[in-house]
Every structure is written in C-alpha cells, then in structure tokens.
C-alpha positions as CSV (number, residue, x, y, z in Angstrom):
1,M,117.8,94.8,-43.7
2,S,115.1,92.4,-42.5
3,V,113.2,90.2,-44.9
4,T,109.8,91.9,-45.2
5,A,106.7,91.1,-47.2
6,V,106.8,93.0,-50.5
7,R,103.0,93.0,-51.0
8,S,100.3,94.5,-48.9
9,G,96.6,94.9,-48.9
10,A,93.9,92.3,-49.4
11,A,96.3,89.6,-50.7
12,D,97.8,89.5,-47.2
13,E,94.5,88.2,-45.9
14,R,94.0,85.3,-48.3
15,P,96.0,82.1,-48.8
16,A,98.2,82.0,-51.9
17,H,96.0,79.4,-53.7
18,R,93.1,81.8,-53.5
19,D,95.0,84.9,-54.6
20,P,94.2,85.9,-58.2
21,N,97.6,87.5,-58.6
22,V,99.4,84.3,-57.6
23,L,97.1,82.2,-59.8
24,R,98.0,84.4,-62.8
25,W,101.6,83.8,-62.1
26,L,100.9,80.1,-61.7
27,G,99.2,80.0,-65.1
28,A,102.1,81.7,-66.7
29,Y,104.7,79.5,-65.1
30,T,102.7,76.3,-66.0
31,S,102.4,77.4,-69.7
32,S,106.1,78.2,-69.9
33,A,107.1,75.0,-68.2
34,I,105.0,72.9,-70.6
35,G,106.5,74.8,-73.5
36,D,110.0,74.0,-72.2
37,N,109.1,70.3,-72.2
38,V,107.8,70.4,-75.7
39,Y,110.9,72.3,-76.9
40,Y,113.3,69.6,-75.5
41,I,111.2,66.9,-77.1
42,A,111.3,68.7,-80.4
43,L,115.0,69.4,-80.1
44,S,115.9,65.8,-79.3
45,W,113.7,64.5,-82.2
46,A,115.3,66.9,-84.7
47,A,118.8,65.9,-83.4
48,V,118.0,62.2,-83.8
49,Q,116.8,62.8,-87.3
50,A,120.0,64.7,-88.2
51,G,122.6,62.5,-86.6
52,T,123.4,59.5,-84.4
53,P,122.0,58.9,-81.0
54,A,125.3,59.9,-79.4
55,Q,125.4,63.1,-81.4
56,A,121.8,63.8,-80.5
57,G,122.7,63.4,-76.8
58,L,125.4,66.0,-77.2
59,V,123.0,68.5,-78.8
60,T,120.4,68.1,-76.1
61,A,123.0,68.4,-73.3
62,A,124.5,71.5,-74.9
63,S,122.2,73.9,-73.0
64,A,123.7,72.8,-69.7
65,V,127.2,74.3,-70.5
66,P,126.2,78.0,-70.7
67,R,123.9,77.5,-67.8
68,A,126.7,76.2,-65.7
69,L,129.1,79.0,-66.8
70,L,126.7,82.0,-66.7
71,M,124.0,81.3,-64.2
72,L,125.7,83.2,-61.3
73,G,125.9,86.2,-63.5
74,G,122.2,85.7,-64.3
75,G,121.4,86.0,-60.7
76,V,123.1,89.4,-60.6
77,V,121.0,90.5,-63.6
78,A,117.8,89.4,-61.8
79,D,118.6,91.4,-58.7
80,R,119.7,94.5,-60.7
81,F,116.7,94.8,-63.0
82,G,114.0,93.0,-61.0
83,P,112.8,89.4,-61.4
84,R,109.6,90.1,-63.3
85,R,111.3,92.4,-65.8
86,V,114.0,89.8,-66.4
87,V,111.5,86.9,-66.7
88,V,109.4,88.8,-69.3
89,G,112.5,89.9,-71.3
90,S,114.3,86.6,-71.3
91,G,111.0,84.7,-71.9
92,A,110.5,86.8,-75.0
93,V,114.0,85.9,-76.3
94,R,113.4,82.2,-75.5
95,C,110.2,82.4,-77.6
96,A,112.0,84.0,-80.4
97,L,114.7,81.4,-80.4
98,V,112.2,78.5,-80.6
99,L,110.4,80.3,-83.4
100,T,113.7,80.6,-85.2
101,A,114.3,76.9,-84.9
102,A,110.8,76.3,-86.3
103,G,111.6,78.6,-89.2
104,L,114.9,76.8,-89.9
105,L,113.1,73.5,-90.1
106,L,110.5,74.8,-92.4
107,A,113.0,76.5,-94.8
108,T,115.7,73.8,-94.8
109,S,117.0,70.7,-93.1
110,P,119.4,72.1,-90.4
111,G,122.4,70.1,-89.5
112,L,123.6,69.2,-86.0
113,W,125.6,72.4,-85.8
114,A,122.6,74.6,-86.3
115,L,120.5,72.7,-83.7
116,G,123.5,72.8,-81.3
117,A,123.7,76.5,-81.8
118,V,120.0,76.9,-80.9
119,A,120.5,74.7,-77.8
120,V,123.5,76.8,-76.7
121,L,121.7,80.1,-77.2
122,F,118.7,78.7,-75.3
123,G,121.0,77.8,-72.5
124,V,122.5,81.3,-72.4
125,V,119.1,82.8,-72.0
126,D,118.1,80.2,-69.5
127,A,121.1,81.3,-67.4
128,V,119.3,84.6,-66.9
129,F,115.8,83.3,-66.9
130,L,116.1,80.6,-64.3
131,P,117.4,82.7,-61.4
132,A,114.7,85.4,-62.0
133,A,112.0,82.8,-62.3
134,G,113.1,81.3,-59.0
135,A,113.2,84.7,-57.3
136,L,109.8,85.9,-58.5
137,P,107.4,83.8,-56.4
138,A,108.7,85.4,-53.2
139,L,107.6,88.8,-54.4
140,L,104.0,87.7,-55.1
141,A,102.7,86.7,-51.6
142,P,103.4,87.3,-47.9
143,R,106.2,85.4,-46.3
144,S,103.7,83.2,-44.5
145,Q,102.6,81.8,-47.9
146,L,106.1,80.8,-49.2
147,A,105.7,77.1,-48.5
148,R,102.2,77.1,-50.2
149,V,103.6,78.9,-53.2
150,Q,106.5,76.4,-53.5
151,G,103.9,73.6,-53.3
152,M,101.9,75.2,-56.1
153,R,105.1,75.6,-58.2
154,G,105.9,71.9,-57.6
155,L,102.5,70.9,-58.8
156,A,102.9,73.0,-62.0
157,T,106.2,71.4,-62.7
158,R,104.7,67.9,-62.4
159,L,101.8,68.9,-64.6
160,A,104.2,70.3,-67.2
161,T,106.1,67.0,-67.2
162,V,102.9,64.9,-67.6
163,L,101.5,67.1,-70.4
164,G,104.7,68.1,-72.1
165,G,105.5,64.6,-73.5
166,P,102.1,63.9,-75.1
167,L,101.9,67.5,-76.5
168,G,105.4,67.3,-77.9
169,G,104.6,64.0,-79.6
170,L,101.3,65.4,-80.9
171,G,103.1,68.4,-82.3
172,V,105.6,66.1,-84.1
173,A,102.8,63.9,-85.4
174,L,100.7,66.7,-86.8
175,G,103.2,69.3,-87.9
176,G,106.6,67.6,-87.9
177,T,109.5,68.8,-85.9
178,A,108.8,72.4,-87.0
179,G,105.2,72.1,-85.7
180,A,106.5,70.9,-82.3
181,F,108.9,73.9,-82.1
182,G,106.0,76.2,-83.1
183,L,103.8,74.7,-80.3
184,A,106.6,75.2,-77.8
185,A,107.0,78.8,-78.9
186,L,103.2,79.4,-78.6
187,L,103.2,78.0,-75.0
188,I,106.1,80.1,-73.9
189,G,104.7,83.1,-75.6
190,V,101.3,82.7,-73.9
191,S,103.0,83.1,-70.6
192,L,104.3,86.6,-71.4
193,P,101.0,88.6,-71.3
194,M,100.0,86.8,-68.1
195,L,103.3,87.8,-66.5
196,L,102.6,91.4,-67.5
197,T,99.4,91.3,-65.5
198,I,100.9,90.2,-62.2
199,R,101.6,92.7,-59.5
200,V,104.9,92.7,-57.5
201,G,105.7,95.0,-54.7
202,R,108.6,97.4,-54.6
203,L,111.7,95.7,-53.4
204,P,113.1,97.1,-50.1
205,A,115.9,99.5,-50.5
206,D,119.4,98.0,-50.1
207,D,121.8,100.7,-49.0
208,D,124.7,98.2,-48.8
209,K,124.5,96.8,-52.3
210,A,126.9,98.5,-54.7
211,R,125.5,98.9,-58.2
212,G,128.9,98.3,-59.7
213,A,130.5,95.6,-61.8
214,V,128.7,92.3,-62.2
215,M,131.6,90.5,-60.4
216,A,131.4,92.9,-57.5
217,E,127.7,92.3,-57.0
218,L,128.2,88.6,-57.4
219,R,130.9,88.6,-54.7
220,D,128.6,90.6,-52.5
221,G,125.9,87.9,-52.9
222,L,128.3,85.1,-52.2
223,R,129.5,86.8,-49.1
224,R,125.9,87.0,-47.9
225,I,125.5,83.3,-48.3
226,R,128.8,82.5,-46.7
227,R,128.1,84.6,-43.6
228,H,124.5,83.5,-43.2
229,P,124.1,80.7,-40.6
230,V,121.2,79.0,-42.4
231,L,121.8,79.8,-46.1
232,R,125.4,78.5,-46.0
233,P,124.6,74.9,-45.1
234,L,121.3,75.0,-46.9
235,V,122.8,76.0,-50.2
236,L,125.6,73.4,-49.8
237,A,123.0,70.7,-48.9
238,I,120.9,71.5,-52.0
239,A,124.0,71.4,-54.3
240,V,125.1,68.0,-52.9
241,S,121.6,66.6,-53.2
242,D,121.2,67.7,-56.8
243,L,124.6,66.2,-57.7
244,G,123.6,62.8,-56.4
245,F,119.9,62.9,-57.5
246,V,119.9,64.1,-61.1
247,G,122.1,61.3,-62.7
248,P,120.3,58.2,-61.4
249,M,116.8,59.6,-61.8
250,N,117.3,60.6,-65.4
251,L,119.9,58.6,-67.4
252,G,120.3,56.0,-64.7
253,L,116.6,55.1,-64.7
254,T,116.7,54.6,-68.5
255,L,119.7,52.3,-68.2
256,L,118.0,50.4,-65.3
257,S,114.9,49.8,-67.4
258,Q,117.1,48.4,-70.2
259,Q,119.0,46.1,-67.8
260,R,115.8,44.8,-66.2
261,G,114.0,44.4,-69.5
262,W,111.2,46.7,-68.4
263,G,111.0,48.5,-71.8
264,S,109.8,52.0,-72.4
265,S,106.3,51.2,-70.9
266,G,107.9,49.9,-67.7
267,M,110.0,52.9,-67.4
268,G,106.9,55.0,-68.0
269,W,105.2,53.3,-65.0
270,V,108.2,54.0,-62.8
271,L,108.3,57.6,-63.8
272,A,104.6,57.8,-63.2
273,G,105.2,56.5,-59.7
274,F,107.8,59.1,-59.1
275,G,105.6,61.9,-60.5
276,T,102.7,60.8,-58.4
277,G,104.7,60.9,-55.2
278,A,106.3,64.3,-56.0
279,G,102.9,65.7,-57.0
280,A,101.3,64.4,-53.7
281,A,104.1,66.1,-51.7
282,S,103.6,69.4,-53.6
283,L,99.8,69.2,-53.1
284,L,100.2,68.5,-49.4
285,L,102.4,71.6,-49.0
286,A,100.1,73.8,-51.2
287,L,97.1,72.9,-49.1
288,R,98.7,72.8,-45.7
289,G,100.8,75.9,-46.2
290,W,103.2,75.3,-43.3
291,V,105.3,72.4,-42.0
292,P,106.7,72.5,-38.4
293,R,110.5,72.1,-38.0
294,A,110.9,72.6,-41.7
295,G,114.8,72.4,-41.5
296,L,114.7,69.1,-39.6
297,V,112.0,67.6,-41.9
298,M,114.0,68.6,-45.0
299,A,117.1,66.9,-43.6
300,V,115.3,63.7,-42.6
301,T,113.5,63.4,-45.9
302,A,116.9,63.8,-47.7
303,V,118.3,60.8,-45.8
304,A,115.1,58.7,-46.3
305,S,114.9,59.5,-50.0
306,S,118.5,58.4,-50.4
307,V,117.6,55.0,-49.0
308,A,114.8,54.7,-51.5
309,I,117.1,55.8,-54.4
310,G,119.5,53.0,-53.5
311,G,116.7,50.5,-53.2
312,L,115.4,51.4,-56.7
313,A,118.3,49.5,-58.3
314,Q,117.6,46.4,-56.2
315,V,114.0,45.7,-57.3
316,E,113.3,43.4,-60.2
317,S,109.6,44.0,-61.2
318,V,108.0,47.1,-62.7
319,A,105.4,47.2,-59.9
320,A,108.1,47.2,-57.2
321,G,110.0,49.8,-59.1
322,A,107.0,52.0,-59.4
323,C,106.3,51.7,-55.6
324,V,109.8,52.6,-54.7
325,A,109.9,55.5,-57.2
326,L,106.6,56.8,-55.6
327,C,108.5,56.8,-52.2
328,V,111.4,58.6,-53.8
329,G,109.0,61.2,-55.3
330,L,107.1,61.8,-52.1
331,L,110.2,62.2,-49.9
332,A,112.4,64.1,-52.4
333,G,109.4,66.2,-53.5
334,L,108.7,67.3,-50.0
335,G,112.3,67.9,-49.1
336,G,112.9,69.9,-52.3
337,A,109.8,72.1,-51.8
338,L,110.8,72.8,-48.2
339,S,114.4,73.6,-49.2
340,G,113.1,76.1,-51.8
341,A,110.8,77.7,-49.3
342,L,113.6,78.0,-46.7
343,V,115.9,79.6,-49.2
344,Q,113.4,82.3,-50.0
345,A,112.4,82.7,-46.3
346,Q,116.0,83.3,-45.3
347,T,117.0,85.5,-48.2
348,E,116.8,89.2,-48.3
349,P,114.6,90.1,-51.4
350,A,117.4,92.3,-52.9
351,Y,119.7,89.3,-53.0
352,A,117.1,86.7,-54.1
353,G,118.3,86.3,-57.7
354,R,121.9,85.7,-56.7
355,V,121.0,83.3,-53.9
356,I,118.7,81.3,-56.2
357,S,121.3,81.2,-58.9
358,V,123.8,79.7,-56.5
359,S,121.3,77.2,-55.1
360,T,120.2,76.0,-58.5
361,L,123.5,76.0,-60.3
362,V,124.3,72.4,-59.7
363,G,120.8,71.1,-60.5
364,F,120.4,73.0,-63.8
365,G,124.0,73.5,-64.9
366,V,126.5,71.0,-63.4
367,A,124.6,67.8,-62.7
368,P,123.4,67.3,-66.4
369,L,127.0,67.3,-67.4
370,T,127.6,64.2,-65.3
371,F,125.4,62.1,-67.5
372,P,128.4,60.7,-69.5
373,V,130.1,59.7,-66.2
374,V,126.9,58.0,-65.0
375,G,126.6,56.1,-68.3
376,W,130.3,55.1,-68.2
377,A,130.0,53.9,-64.6
378,V,126.9,51.9,-65.2
379,D,128.5,50.2,-68.2
380,R,131.6,49.4,-66.0
381,W,130.0,48.4,-62.7
382,G,126.3,48.1,-63.3
383,T,123.3,50.0,-62.0
384,G,123.4,48.7,-58.4
385,P,126.8,50.2,-57.3
386,V,126.1,53.4,-59.2
387,F,122.7,54.0,-57.7
388,T,124.2,53.2,-54.2
389,A,127.0,55.7,-54.8
390,C,124.6,58.4,-55.9
391,A,122.3,57.6,-53.0
392,A,125.2,58.0,-50.6
393,I,125.8,61.5,-52.1
394,C,122.1,62.4,-51.5
395,A,122.4,61.1,-47.9
396,L,125.4,63.4,-47.4
397,S,123.1,66.4,-48.1
398,G,120.8,65.3,-45.3
399,I,123.8,64.8,-43.0
400,I,125.0,68.3,-43.8
401,A,121.6,69.7,-42.8
402,L,121.4,67.6,-39.6
403,C,124.9,68.7,-38.5
404,S,124.0,72.4,-38.8
405,R,122.1,73.5,-35.7
406,P,120.7,76.7,-37.3
407,L,119.4,74.9,-40.3
408,R,118.1,72.0,-38.3
409,R,116.1,74.4,-36.2
410,A,115.0,76.6,-39.1
411,E,111.3,77.3,-39.4
412,L,109.1,78.6,-42.1
413,P,107.3,81.9,-41.4
414,R,103.7,81.7,-40.3
C-alpha cells in the first residue's frame, strides 16, 4: 500500500498555513498544549505544598512510568479506532482527571498519594493520547505539506511553553492550586469542540492488517519498522537523540544554573535562548514548507547540535549560555521537525499510530526516568563531563543517520 494523501479538494491547492481545517487543528493543539503546561505547574506546586522537594519530584515524574509501559499499546489503539476519535476521547478523559484534581483540592487537602494517583492516571491516558496526537497531523493536509505542518506544530509547542508558565503562576496566584487545575482543565476542554470540527479523510484500506489481539497488531507494526529501509534507522536515531537530549536540557540545565550562580533569572534567559532558536527553526519550516536533502540535513544538525550541547556546560556567563542555547534550539529544533516530517512521510497511514508510538517512546516515556541518573552523575562528576557524555549520545544519533544510505538520501514529498 502506497502512502497517499488522505484529503482531497480545495485543501490540496493551498499551503497548510492557509488551510482553515489545519488552522482549526492548530488552535486545538495549542490550547491543549498550554493546558498541559499549566497542569504540570499546578501538580508540581501542589506536590511541593504536600511534601518535600524530593517527594514532589517523584510525583511529577510518576506520569512517565505508565507512558513508558503503555505507549506502544496506545499506538495500536490509535490505528484501530482512528487518530481523531482517540484524541477526542482521551482528551475528554484528561480534562475530567484534571477537574477531579481541582475538586479534590477544593474539598480537602490531598496527600502525596492522591496527587501521585492523578499523575499516574494522567500518564495512562497520555499513553493513548500522544500517539494519536502525533499521527493526526498527517491526515489533515497533503503529503507535500507535512514539513510545513510539523513546523506549525513546533511553533505551537514553543508558544505553549512560553505561555504555560505565566498562566500557571497566574492561576495559582488568583485561585490557588485548585484554580490552576481548573484553568488547565478549561484549556484542555476548549480543544475538544475544535477537534470535532476538523475534517480528516478516510484512511486507505489495509488488507494486510489483522484486527486481532493488541500484541499481534503491535508486532505487525514493529515488523513494518524493522523491514523499512528508512524508518528503521530513523526511529533508532530519534530514540538515541531523545535519550541524550532530554536529561541535560531539563534537569541538567537547572543544575548548571545552580553551579554557575546564574539563579532562576539566568536560567530563564538560557531557556529563552533555546526557545527562540527552536521557534525560529519551526517558523522557517512552516513558511518554507520544504527542505532539500531532508535526511542529510537532519543528520548534520544532530551532530552540530551535540557540539552545542557539550559547549553549554563550558560557558561561564548567562549571555554566553543564552547564545549557545539559541544555537542548540535552532539546530535541534530543525532536526526534530525534519525527523517528525520524515517519519510521517515514510509511514503508511494505517500504521501511523504505532510508528509514532515507537518513535516517541524514549522522549516521553524513558528519558524522563533518567533524571535521577543525571542528577547523581552531576553530583559525582560535575556538569561538564555529564553534558559531554549526553552530547556524545546525541552525536551518535546523527552518525546513525549518516551511516544509513536510504535515510541519508531521504527526501520530503513536494
């Protein structure tokens, strides 16, 4: 079965950033992503109020465990029932969970166990939601617009990060933790009616896919990846990159700011530099819509960004850190958007959920679980060696891509 466009008509004649259907999806995605950021701020604040910082860290990381264990099965669910149906259904459950947390905080003072339970349940639903949300964009626009859609999605992610923090803090200031949870539920809930208005084409029939047990369908999807000359090295490169990238650019950056004496404001400037670079890369892709030699560009940016990640731990001033972080964001943002577009371009629509679940498993499920290891390693050896080791892992992802001739020569559809 060839990968075909799943939509037809007038939308095929206009770029994605001018397609009302794609823009409705973008609004829904942005609102949900901002809600997610507000939810995590509210959860971490409530956990800090109820326990020690270490206990709060365990609560906020609890969502990663069910994501790591269940996300592959979530990809099967997305393919079996369709990405939009799964996104709407799981989004409604996520909204209900956050509203429940708000109700608990209004009625009583929940302990860490109750907050941990909310986090775990949210992670269980995320394991279904994330693969479907990743597969949905490919069903909204022609294949020639995949890179542009990925750029728009990257911009929405950066906007959610920028707005989520202030809105979460405002929610806590005006309504307490319950108010912040309520705001998160509202933002997630607003996305649902918008999702119901988007149009997705009928998926091509897949005569080879057996509608059997979840494990049988999962094995079928894994076989597709293993036998595909581009997807096999591409998914491996994405997994290795996420494993090396998530630790230093999250917990590692906080520890680096502490060691350098930059403080929270200095860390904010460094994060702003990273966000600016990543946003610029996404904007470039959204406007341009196509990059030649996408596989080669993705591989080169992976190696280049690894050099910048290693250099981040060598700078002393906030200004230098922000400049290096901007380079990291620009290179990693472009490489990440291209890798996402290549995954969708090379994946048969009937297998999109399973392929997305495999390609995002490490980033959303496994990598967050390495934070304690990163913290222990920084405490033992310092930020320099840890950032260098993580940068070497990121560079390995680029080397994997460069060593694969089919991936190196992969192009985006025009």
